[in-house]
C-alpha positions in Angstrom: -0.6 42.3 37.5 -1.4 38.6 38.0 -0.1 37.2 41.2 2.9 35.0 40.7 4.0 31.6 42.0 7.5 32.0 43.6 9.8 29.2 44.5 12.7 29.8 47.0 15.4 27.1 46.9 18.2 26.5 49.4 20.5 23.7 48.1 21.0 20.5 50.0 24.1 21.4 52.0 24.0 21.2 55.8 24.0 24.6 57.6 23.3 25.9 61.0 21.4 29.1 60.3 18.3 29.6 58.2 18.5 31.5 54.9 17.9 35.1 56.1 17.9 36.5 52.5 15.2 34.1 51.4 13.1 34.8 54.5 13.2 38.5 53.6 12.4 37.8 50.0 9.4 35.7 51.2 8.1 38.7 53.1 8.6 40.9 50.0 6.6 38.7 47.7 3.8 38.1 50.1 3.5 41.9 50.4 3.0 41.9 46.7 0.3 39.2 47.0 2.4 36.5 45.4 2.3 32.8 46.4 5.6 31.6 47.9 7.0 28.1 48.3 10.2 27.3 50.1 12.2 24.2 49.5 15.5 23.0 50.9 17.3 19.9 49.4 17.6 18.3 46.1 15.2 19.9 43.6 14.4 16.4 42.2 12.6 15.7 45.5 10.5 18.8 45.1 9.5 17.7 41.6 8.6 14.2 42.9 6.5 15.7 45.6 4.6 17.9 43.1 4.2 15.0 40.7 2.8 12.8 43.4 0.3 15.5 44.4 -0.8 16.0 40.8 -1.1 12.3 40.3 -3.4 12.1 43.4 -5.6 14.9 42.0 -6.0 12.9 38.8 -6.7 9.7 40.7 -9.6 11.5 42.4 -11.0 12.5 39.0 -10.8 8.9 37.8 -12.1 7.2 41.0 -13.2 9.3 43.9 -14.4 6.4 46.0 -10.9 5.9 47.5 -8.9 8.1 49.8 -5.8 8.4 47.6 -4.3 11.1 49.8 -3.4 8.3 52.3 -1.2 6.8 49.7 1.0 9.8 49.0 4.3 8.1 50.0 3.5 5.0 48.0 2.6 7.0 44.9 5.7 9.1 45.2 7.9 6.0 45.7 6.5 4.4 42.5 7.0 7.5 40.4 10.6 7.5 41.5 11.4 3.7 41.3 8.7 2.1 39.0 8.8 -0.9 41.3 5.9 -3.3 40.7 6.0 -4.4 44.4 5.3 -0.8 45.4 2.5 -0.5 42.8 0.7 -3.6 44.4 0.3 -1.7 47.6 -2.1 0.7 45.8 -4.5 -2.2 45.1 -5.8 -0.8 41.8 -7.5 -4.1 41.1 -10.2 -3.3 43.6 -11.3 -0.4 41.4 -13.4 -0.7 38.2 -11.1 2.0 36.7 -8.0 -0.1 37.3 -6.6 0.4 33.8 -7.0 4.1 33.8 -5.3 4.3 37.2 -2.4 2.2 35.9 -2.1 4.4 32.8 -2.1 7.6 34.9 0.6 6.6 37.4 2.8 5.1 34.6 2.6 8.4 32.7 3.9 10.3 35.7 6.7 7.7 36.2 7.7 7.9 32.6 7.8 11.7 32.7 10.1 11.6 35.7 12.3 8.9 34.3 12.7 10.6 30.9 13.3 14.0 32.6 10.5 15.4 30.4 11.0 18.8 31.9 8.3 20.4 29.7 5.7 18.4 31.8 7.2 19.5 35.1 5.4 22.1 37.1 6.6 25.7 36.4 7.1 28.7 38.6 6.9 32.3 37.6 10.2 33.0 39.4 12.8 30.9 41.2 15.3 32.1 43.7 18.4 30.1 44.6 20.4 31.1 47.6 24.1 30.3 47.9 26.3 29.9 50.9 30.0 28.9 51.2 32.1 28.6 48.0 33.2 25.1 48.9 29.5 24.1 48.3 30.1 24.9 44.6 29.1 21.5 43.1 25.9 21.1 45.1 24.9 24.7 44.4 25.6 24.6 40.7 23.6 21.4 40.4 20.6 23.1 42.1 20.9 26.1 39.7 20.9 23.9 36.6 17.9 22.0 37.8 16.1 25.3 38.6 16.2 26.1 34.9 13.7 23.4 34.3 11.3 24.6 37.0 10.8 28.2 35.8 8.7 29.5 32.9 11.5 31.8 31.7 15.1 31.5 32.6 15.5 35.2 33.0 13.3 34.8 36.1 16.0 32.7 37.9 17.5 34.8 40.6 20.8 33.7 42.3 22.3 35.5 45.3 24.2 35.0 48.5 27.8 34.5 49.5 29.0 32.1 46.7 27.1 34.1 44.1 28.7 37.3 45.2 32.3 36.0 45.5 32.3 33.8 42.4 29.8 35.7 40.2 31.8 35.4 37.0 32.3 31.7 37.5 28.6 31.2 38.2 27.6 33.0 35.1 30.1 31.1 33.0 28.9 27.8 34.4 25.1 28.4 34.3 24.5 31.2 31.8 22.7 33.2 34.6 24.1 36.5 35.9 23.9 36.4 39.7 23.1 39.2 42.0 26.0 40.5 44.0 25.8 41.8 47.6 22.7 43.1 49.4 19.2 43.9 48.2 19.5 47.3 49.9 17.9 49.7 47.3 14.3 50.2 46.3 12.9 48.2 43.4 15.9 45.9 42.9 13.8 42.8 42.2 10.9 44.3 40.3 12.0 47.7 38.9 8.8 47.9 36.7 6.4 47.3 39.5 5.2 50.5 41.2 4.5 48.7 44.5 8.0 47.3 44.5 9.6 50.7 44.1 8.5 51.5 47.7 10.3 48.4 49.2 13.9 47.8 50.3 14.1 44.0 50.7 17.0 44.1 53.1 15.0 46.2 55.6 12.1 43.8 55.8 11.3 41.5 58.7 11.9 37.8 58.3 9.2 35.4 57.3 9.8 32.7 59.9 6.8 30.6 58.6 8.7 29.3 55.6 11.0 27.3 57.9 8.0 25.0 58.7 7.5 24.1 55.1 10.5 21.8 55.1 11.7 18.8 57.1 15.2 20.2 57.7 15.6 21.5 61.3 18.1 24.3 61.7 19.9 23.8 65.0 19.6 27.4 66.2 16.3 26.7 67.9 14.0 29.5 69.2 15.7 32.8 68.3 15.3 36.2 66.8 17.7 36.6 63.9 18.7 40.2 63.2 21.4 42.8 62.7 22.2 45.9 64.7 24.8 47.0 62.2 25.9 46.1 58.7 29.4 45.6 57.2 32.8 46.0 58.8 35.4 48.7 59.1 38.2 46.3 58.4 39.5 45.0 55.1 41.0 41.7 56.1 42.2 39.8 53.1 40.8 36.5 54.3 37.3 37.8 54.8 34.3 38.2 52.4 32.4 40.8 54.4 34.0 43.9 52.5 32.6 42.4 49.3 29.2 41.2 50.6 28.6 44.3 52.8 31.0 47.0 51.5 29.4 49.9 53.3 29.6 50.0 57.1 26.2 51.0 58.7 26.7 51.8 62.4 23.0 51.3 63.3 20.1 49.4 61.7 16.5 50.0 62.7 15.6 46.9 64.5 13.0 47.5 67.2 10.0 47.8 64.9 10.8 44.6 63.0 11.4 42.8 66.3 7.9 43.9 67.5 6.3 42.7 64.3 8.0 39.3 64.5 7.0 38.9 68.1 3.4 39.8 67.3 3.1 37.3 64.4 5.3 34.4 65.5 5.4 34.8 69.3 8.2 35.4 71.7 11.5 33.8 70.9 14.0 32.6 73.6 17.3 34.0 72.3 18.7 36.9 70.3 21.1 35.9 67.6 22.8 38.9 66.1 24.6 38.5 62.7 26.7 41.7 62.9 30.2 41.4 61.4 31.7 44.1 63.6 29.3 45.5 66.1 32.0 47.0 68.4 33.1 49.4 65.6 29.8 51.2 65.9 29.8 54.6 67.7 26.2 53.7 68.5 27.1 50.7 70.6 25.7 52.1 73.9 22.4 52.7 72.1 22.5 49.2 70.7 23.0 47.7 74.1 20.0 49.7 75.5 17.9 48.5 72.6 18.8 44.9 73.3 17.7 45.4 76.9 14.5 47.1 75.8 13.8 44.0 73.7 13.8 41.9 76.9 17.4 40.7 76.9 18.8 42.1 80.1 21.0 40.4 82.6 19.1 37.5 84.3 16.1 37.7 81.8 14.1 34.5 81.5 11.7 33.2 78.9 8.6 31.1 79.1 7.6 29.6 75.9 4.3 30.9 74.6 1.4 28.6 73.6 2.8 27.5 70.2 -0.4 25.8 69.2 -2.4 28.9 69.8 0.0 31.0 67.7 0.0 28.4 64.9 -3.8 28.2 64.9 -4.2 32.0 64.7 -1.8 32.1 61.7 -3.5 29.2 60.0 -6.9 30.9 60.4 -5.4 34.1 58.9 -4.0 32.2 55.9 -0.5 33.3 56.6 1.1 30.1 55.3 -1.2 27.1 55.2 1.4 24.4 54.3 3.8 25.6 57.0 1.2 25.8 59.8 -0.4 22.5 58.9 3.1 21.0 59.2 3.8 22.9 62.4 0.6 22.0 64.1 1.0 18.3 63.2 4.5 18.3 64.8 3.2 20.1 67.9 0.4 17.7 68.4 2.6 14.6 67.9 5.3 16.0 70.1 2.7 16.3 72.8 1.3 12.8 72.1 4.8 11.4 72.8 4.9 13.1 76.2 1.5 11.9 77.3 1.0 8.7 79.2 -1.6 5.9 79.7 -5.3 7.0 79.3 -4.5 10.6 78.4 -2.3 9.4 75.6 -5.0 7.1 74.3 -7.7 9.7 74.5 -5.5 12.2 72.7 -4.6 9.7 70.0 -8.3 9.0 69.5 -9.0 12.7 68.9 -6.2 12.8 66.3 -7.5 9.7 64.7 -11.0 11.0 64.5 -9.9 14.1 62.6 -7.4 12.2 60.4 -4.4 13.8 62.0 -2.3 10.6 62.5 -0.4 11.0 59.3 0.9 14.2 57.9 -0.3 13.4 54.3 -3.9 13.2 55.6 -3.7 16.2 57.9 -5.7 19.1 56.5 -6.3 22.7 57.5 -10.1 22.1 57.9 -9.7 19.1 60.2 -7.1 20.8 62.3 -9.5 23.7 62.9 -12.3 21.2 63.7 -10.0 19.3 66.2 -8.7 22.4 67.9 -11.5 22.8 70.4 -10.9 19.2 71.5 -7.1 19.4 71.9 -6.5 23.0 73.1 -7.1 22.3 76.8 -4.8 19.3 76.9 -2.1 21.2 75.0 -2.3 24.2 77.3 -2.1 21.9 80.4 1.0 20.0 79.2 2.9 22.4 77.1 6.4 23.5 78.2 6.1 26.3 80.8 9.4 26.1 82.7 11.3 29.4 82.7 14.5 29.3 80.6 17.5 31.7 80.6 17.6 34.1 77.7 20.9 34.6 75.8 22.4 37.1 73.4 24.9 35.8 70.8 26.9 38.2 68.6 27.4 35.2 66.4 29.9 36.5 63.9 32.3 37.4 66.7 33.6 40.6 68.2 36.8 42.5 67.3 39.2 42.5 70.2 40.9 45.6 68.7 37.8 47.6 69.5 37.3 46.3 73.0 37.6 48.9 75.8 36.7 48.8 79.5 33.5 50.8 78.8 32.3 48.5 75.9 33.0 45.3 77.9 31.1 46.8 80.9 28.1 47.4 78.5 28.2 43.9 77.2 28.2 42.5 80.7 24.8 44.2 81.2 23.1 41.8 78.7 23.0 37.9 79.0 25.7 37.4 76.4 26.6 33.7 76.0 29.0 33.0 74.7 31.1 36.1 74.1 32.8 35.4 70.8 36.1 37.1 70.2 38.0 36.5 67.0 41.7 35.4 67.3 42.7 35.3 63.7 46.5 35.4 64.0 49.1 35.3 66.7 50.1 39.0 66.0 46.9 40.2 67.7 47.7 38.4 70.9 48.1 41.5 73.0 44.6 42.9 72.0 43.0 39.5 72.3 44.4 38.8 75.7 43.4 42.3 76.9 39.8 41.7 75.7 39.6 38.3 77.5 40.9 39.8 80.7 38.3 42.5 80.6 35.6 39.9 80.1 36.9 38.2 83.2 36.8 41.5 85.1 33.2 41.9 84.3 32.2 38.4 85.1 31.5 37.2 81.6 32.3 33.5 82.2 31.7 31.8 78.9 33.7 32.8 75.9 34.2 31.3 72.5 36.5 32.2 69.7 37.1 31.6 66.0 40.7 30.6 65.3 41.7 30.9 61.7 44.4 28.5 60.5 45.9 27.4 57.2 46.2 31.1 56.1 49.5 32.8 56.7 50.0 31.2 60.1 52.2 28.2 61.0 51.0 25.1 62.9 53.0 26.3 65.9 51.0 29.6 65.9 47.7 27.6 65.9 49.0 25.6 68.9 50.1 28.8 70.7 46.7 30.4 70.3 44.8 27.3 71.6 47.2 27.0 74.5 46.8 30.7 75.4 43.1 30.1 75.8 43.8 27.2 78.2 46.2 29.4 80.2 43.8 32.3 80.4 40.8 30.1 81.3 42.7 28.7 84.2 44.1 32.0 85.4 40.7 33.9 85.1 38.5 31.0 86.1 36.5 31.3 82.9 35.6 28.8 80.1 36.9 29.5 76.6 35.8 27.2 73.8 37.9 27.4 70.7 36.7 26.8 67.1 39.6 26.3 64.7 38.4 27.3 61.2 40.4 26.3 58.2 41.0 29.0 55.7 39.7 28.5 52.1 40.4 31.2 49.4 37.6 33.5 48.5 38.1 33.4 44.7 39.2 31.1 41.9 39.2 27.3 41.6 40.7 26.8 45.0 37.5 28.4 46.5 35.3 25.6 45.1 36.3 22.8 47.5 38.0 22.3 50.9 41.3 21.1 49.5 43.4 24.3 49.8 46.7 23.9 51.6 48.3 27.1 53.0 52.0 27.8 52.2 53.1 26.9 55.8 50.9 23.8 56.0 50.8 20.4 54.2 48.2 17.7 53.7 49.3 15.6 56.7 49.2 18.5 59.1 45.7 19.5 57.9 44.5 15.9 58.2 46.0 15.6 61.7 44.1 18.8 62.9 40.9 17.5 61.2 41.4 14.1 62.9 41.6 15.7 66.3 38.6 18.0 65.6 36.7 15.0 64.2 36.8 13.4 67.7 35.9 16.7 69.4 33.2 17.7 66.9 35.1 20.7 65.9 35.4 22.2 69.4 38.5 22.6 71.5 36.9 22.6 75.0 38.4 24.3 78.0 40.6 22.3 80.4 44.3 21.6 80.4 44.2 17.8 80.6 41.9 17.7 77.6 44.0 20.1 75.6 47.3 18.4 76.3 45.9 15.0 75.5 44.5 16.3 72.2 47.3 18.6 71.1 50.3 17.8 73.3 51.9 19.4 76.3 54.3 21.5 74.2 55.2 22.2 70.6 57.4 19.1 70.4 54.5 16.8 71.4 52.2 18.8 69.0 54.7 18.2 66.2 54.7 14.5 67.1 50.8 14.4 66.8 51.0 16.2 63.4 53.2 13.4 62.1 51.3 10.5 63.9 49.4 8.1 61.7 45.9 9.5 61.3 44.1 6.4 62.6 46.3 6.5 65.7 45.1 10.1 66.3 41.4 9.3 66.0 41.6 6.1 68.1 44.2 7.5 70.5 43.2 5.5 73.6 42.7 2.3 71.6 46.3 2.2 70.1 47.9 3.5 73.3 46.3 0.7 75.3 47.6 -2.1 73.0 51.1 -0.5 72.7 51.0 0.1 69.0 51.5 3.9 69.2 54.5 3.4 71.5 56.0 1.1 68.8 55.5 3.8 66.2 57.0 6.4 68.6 60.2 4.4 69.2 60.8 4.1 65.4 59.9 7.7 64.9 62.4 9.0 67.4 65.1 6.6 66.3 65.5 8.2 62.9 68.6 10.3 62.1 68.0 13.8 60.8 68.6 12.7 57.3 66.2 9.8 57.7 63.6 12.1 59.1 63.9 14.4 56.1 63.2 11.5 53.8 60.4 10.1 55.9 58.7 13.4 56.6 58.6 14.3 52.9 56.4 11.2 52.4 54.4 11.6 55.6 53.7 15.3 54.9 52.4 14.4 51.4 49.9 12.1 53.1 50.3 9.7 50.2 51.6 6.2 51.2 50.8 4.3 48.0 54.2 3.8 46.5 56.9 4.8 48.9 58.3 1.2 48.8 59.5 1.8 45.2 62.0 4.4 46.2 62.9 3.6 49.8 65.3 0.8 50.9 66.0 2.1 54.4 64.7 -0.4 56.9 63.9 2.0 59.7 62.0 4.4 57.4 60.0 1.4 56.0 59.2 0.2 59.5 57.9 3.7 60.3 55.8 4.1 57.2 54.2 0.7 57.6 52.2 2.1 60.5 50.4 4.5 58.1 48.8 1.5 56.4 46.4 1.0 59.3 43.0 2.3 58.4 40.0 3.2 60.4 38.1 0.2 58.9 40.7 -2.1 60.6 39.8 -0.7 64.0 36.1 -1.1 63.4 36.7 -4.7 62.3 38.6 -5.5 65.5 35.9 -3.8 67.6 33.3 -5.9 65.8 35.2 -9.1 66.5 35.6 -8.1 70.2 39.1 -9.6 70.4 41.0 -9.6 73.7 44.1 -7.6 74.3 46.6 -10.2 73.2 44.7 -11.1 70.0 44.1 -7.4 69.2 47.8 -6.7 69.6 48.7 -9.6 67.4 46.1 -8.6 64.8 47.7 -5.1 64.3 51.3 -6.4 64.5 50.5 -8.8 61.7 48.7 -6.1 59.7 51.6 -3.7 60.0 54.3 -6.4 59.2 52.3 -7.9 56.3 51.8 -4.5 54.7 51.5 -5.3 51.0 51.6 -1.6 50.0 48.0 -1.8 48.7 45.2 0.8 49.3 47.4 2.8 51.6 46.5 6.3 50.4 44.8 8.1 53.2 43.2 10.8 51.0 39.6 9.7 51.2 36.9 12.3 51.9 37.1 13.6 55.4 33.6 14.8 55.5 32.1 11.5 54.6 34.1 9.7 57.3 33.0 12.0 60.2 29.7 10.4 60.9 31.1 6.9 60.7 33.9 7.5 63.2 32.1 9.4 65.9 30.5 6.3 67.5 33.9 4.8 68.4 36.5 7.5 68.3 38.0 8.7 71.6 41.2 10.1 73.0 
């Protein structure tokens, strides 16, 4: 069989963990001798990159007297924009083949502009991974674009979380039947290939090299990603695991894969375990011993190996040329930034000599030539400080399985943090018992996932967060809470983040998001912080839920100038009947036309506060007004409310980055 060109696509959503499924598929195809390319982002950018590379190849055939590879970014930019000013930078007029060069680059630009897909590069097979269902739009766009990148549409493979949960919807939208669940049987991808019939993809080690083919940096850092178990013994209605991993496997063979990864890619600092319910395993003592045998025992440290040496070895072995050219370029330039004075200049001169200053001119051949000249400097100045190693059962542990014996076992490994799920108030007894056992065995850093917007009430969310504060103080431990908003697993409501639980409303959700916006999603330990963010009691929490969103985000700002107190006075002056009327509007989080139906002066005075937007605060901060003028500015803004543009239903996700610079409690 001819060796195939395989493209792996992860859509352009932001995510913390690398695509483990694609990393296994990369290993699978390389075992079969196929060529594998990994891409994360908008597939249009992939096409642009390939068209620019193809254009450069044609340029060399037209006029090989110029180093066109130095102009990759300019050529790519022109193909995308057709800007004449960009074209001038290529200086075609200095070539006697100017007209041919013009004709060539314009043909690529026309192909891109017309979306002439027949002229786009084609792969023998394209895989598209999927993640959360609320990334529906981004994911579907990537799948549709992938149709134009493959020779035959029956060779588009879609898998992952979204594809497994919304498989019917994906097929209806794209015409492609996705794979559901795991690749845990032999020959699932190529049933007609004898070599493939020997391979279970889900059992393969990960190909870490593909992560260096892309610019996106996953924030997990240096870590082994693996499983000790698969599936879960529970059937929680809010959880997708019973669908994605329906069969519980109490022990997965890991040690051999670990050794292989260590041999190829070098020692990693941390161990990130993706098990969904590891404590349910009767093999848990064996699992802990295996973790310790892997070098993750209490007090274990890590000294980063010589990354340049590892990358050079893999480059020489042809493991993944594109990835290791990128990696070595980054390693060399990271070192260049750390060097000083003459050493920095000498190192720069070596990089310049071998054309390693720009990534587009960096080649495998020149890297290997330069290595003898840079390896001693790299070895001398590379990081060598010992670092603590940590184990993270990242998907959380089940408090209902925790016993004294199991907690003692966990205390024998450098677990940080210990994640314990606290999905609903009804499991308080088991959760509190698990936390107390952690304290008993000196596990000091805990984290938990707190589900909300499901069947809980806002008060139950508050009580769970407060319990963590109380336990942290009593046991002298640190508990970091991560409230996680429930989104349905199926149907149209799963396709975005707009779902509102039966005991919640838009305003309550926005209030919680506004608080978490400021804290970057984390509820940190400490009573003063918690009480400032969520209130000292349920009454204060209820007040925050109803507070104007901008007053929540810029809490200190509006407290200082007295505006929040003015709102509070009106808020508490309302009669029960007036509150019912006002709360109906506030809890809808839509303030665009209340003036058409309300003639109560106090209610109108209250609702005017909800006209203050985040942009107004940024305007004031830009103008750097003093206290008196700032107070006057907002008093006037509130009193002159013209009932225009008052709907605070703009996209929360897009606002996050804008607000972080100035938001504070």
